[in-house]
C-alpha positions in Angstrom: 0.0 0.0 0.0 1.2 3.5 -0.7 0.2 5.1 2.6 -2.2 7.6 1.1 -5.4 8.2 2.9 -8.2 7.7 0.4 -11.7 8.5 1.4 -15.0 7.9 -0.3 -15.6 11.7 -0.3 -14.6 13.4 -3.5 -13.2 16.9 -3.2 -12.5 19.5 -5.8 -9.1 21.1 -5.9 -7.2 23.6 -8.0 -3.5 23.3 -8.8 -1.0 25.8 -10.1 1.8 24.7 -12.3 4.9 26.8 -13.0 8.5 26.3 -14.2 11.3 28.0 -16.1 14.1 25.4 -16.5 14.3 22.8 -19.2 11.3 21.6 -21.2 8.6 22.9 -18.9 5.8 22.2 -21.4 6.8 18.6 -21.5 7.0 18.5 -17.7 3.5 19.9 -17.5 2.1 17.4 -20.0 3.8 14.5 -18.2 2.4 15.7 -14.8 -1.1 16.0 -16.3 -0.9 12.5 -17.7 0.4 11.2 -14.3 -2.5 12.8 -12.5 -5.0 11.5 -15.1 -3.7 7.9 -14.4 -3.7 8.3 -10.6 -6.5 6.2 -9.2 -7.5 8.9 -6.7 -7.5 11.8 -9.1 -9.7 12.9 -12.0 -8.8 16.0 -14.0 -11.9 18.1 -14.8 -10.2 20.8 -16.9 -6.9 22.5 -17.7 -6.3 26.2 -18.2 -4.4 27.8 -21.0 -0.6 28.0 -20.8 0.9 31.4 -20.1 4.4 32.8 -20.3 5.0 35.1 -17.4 7.9 37.2 -16.1 9.9 35.8 -13.2 9.2 36.7 -9.6 12.1 36.6 -7.2 15.8 36.7 -7.9 16.9 38.6 -11.0 18.4 36.9 -14.1 15.8 34.1 -14.3 14.1 33.1 -17.6 10.4 33.7 -18.0 8.1 31.1 -16.5 5.3 29.0 -18.0 2.2 28.9 -15.8 -1.0 26.9 -16.0 -3.7 25.5 -13.7 -5.6 22.3 -13.3 -9.0 21.7 -11.7 -9.5 18.1 -10.5 -11.4 15.9 -8.2 -9.7 13.7 -5.7 -10.4 11.3 -2.9 -6.9 12.1 -1.4 -6.6 14.3 1.7 -4.9 17.7 1.1 -1.6 16.4 2.7 -1.7 13.2 0.7 -2.3 15.2 -2.5 0.7 17.4 -1.5 2.8 14.3 -1.2 1.8 13.1 -4.7 2.6 16.5 -6.1 6.0 16.7 -4.4 6.8 13.2 -5.7 6.0 14.4 -9.2 8.2 17.5 -8.7 11.1 15.2 -7.7 10.6 13.0 -10.7 11.0 16.1 -12.8 14.3 17.2 -11.1 12.9 19.8 -8.8 15.5 20.9 -6.3 14.7 23.5 -3.7 17.8 25.7 -3.5 16.6 29.3 -3.5 13.3 30.8 -2.3 11.4 31.9 -5.5 14.4 30.7 -7.5 14.3 29.0 -10.9 12.9 25.6 -11.0 12.1 22.7 -13.4 8.5 22.5 -12.1 6.5 23.9 -9.2 3.2 22.2 -8.3 1.0 24.1 -5.7 -2.4 23.3 -4.3 -4.2 26.6 -4.7 -7.4 25.6 -3.1 -9.1 22.4 -1.9 -12.9 22.6 -1.7 -13.6 25.6 0.5 -11.2 24.5 3.2 -9.1 27.0 5.1 -6.1 25.3 6.6 -2.8 26.4 8.1 -0.4 23.6 8.9 3.4 23.3 8.9 3.4 21.8 5.4 0.4 23.3 3.8 -1.7 26.5 3.8 -5.0 26.6 2.1 -6.0 28.5 0.1 -2.5 29.2 -1.1 -1.3 32.1 1.0 -0.2 34.3 -1.9 -2.6 33.3 -4.7 -4.8 36.3 -4.3 -2.0 38.7 -5.3 -0.4 36.7 -8.1 -1.7 37.2 -11.7 0.3 34.2 -12.8 -2.0 32.1 -10.6 -5.2 33.9 -11.0 -5.2 34.3 -14.8 -5.1 30.5 -15.4 -7.5 30.0 -12.5 -10.0 32.3 -14.2 -9.8 30.1 -17.3 -11.1 27.1 -15.4 -13.1 28.6 -12.4 -13.6 32.3 -12.6 -16.4 32.2 -10.0 -14.5 30.1 -7.4 -14.9 32.0 -4.1 -11.9 32.5 -1.9 -13.1 31.4 1.5 -11.1 34.1 3.4 -11.2 37.0 1.0 -14.8 36.4 0.0 -14.0 37.4 -3.5 -14.1 35.3 -6.7 -11.0 34.5 -8.7 -12.2 37.0 -11.3 -12.6 39.7 -8.7 -9.2 39.0 -7.3 -7.6 39.2 -10.8 -9.4 42.5 -11.5 -8.1 43.9 -8.2 -4.5 43.2 -9.4 -5.2 44.7 -12.8 -6.8 47.8 -11.3 -3.4 48.6 -9.7 -1.8 49.1 -13.1 -0.4 45.7 -13.8 -0.6 44.8 -17.4 -2.7 41.7 -18.2 -0.9 38.6 -19.3 -0.7 37.9 -23.0 -3.0 35.4 -24.5 -2.6 31.9 -23.3 -2.1 28.8 -25.5 -3.6 25.3 -25.4 -1.2 22.6 -24.1 
């Protein structure tokens, strides 16, 4: 047995994907296929793929970002374990905070749960101020309601854009 806690309850979750080292598109596609094959996950939809400027240390290449909406019977922590395993399979090494990476897989939201543990904060603690998370999220669930902010993904994105940030360029299918 793999040690994951699988329940009969199906939960909806939203994942953010990012990366800027190597063949990121291939990594995203491989992760999506791995999650499609996982017995406790079912992908509902994928966002478009966006090229975004780096956040963090200077000198990084642009990132690719996307989002997935899925159903799972895994607990949030067990889903995090699955995602971190997938990151490791794609060569993810955690050297520098907000540094370049082959792939980054974050749980943005899990049902309407608010959670703050040593390993996981839900909803993602910075999602409401990151266009590279919200733009893909709006592709798949624009009316998702942030349980703490009490604003939809679309409203959160509009708040960022209203401060003068330029909208991301058009996304692409992947």
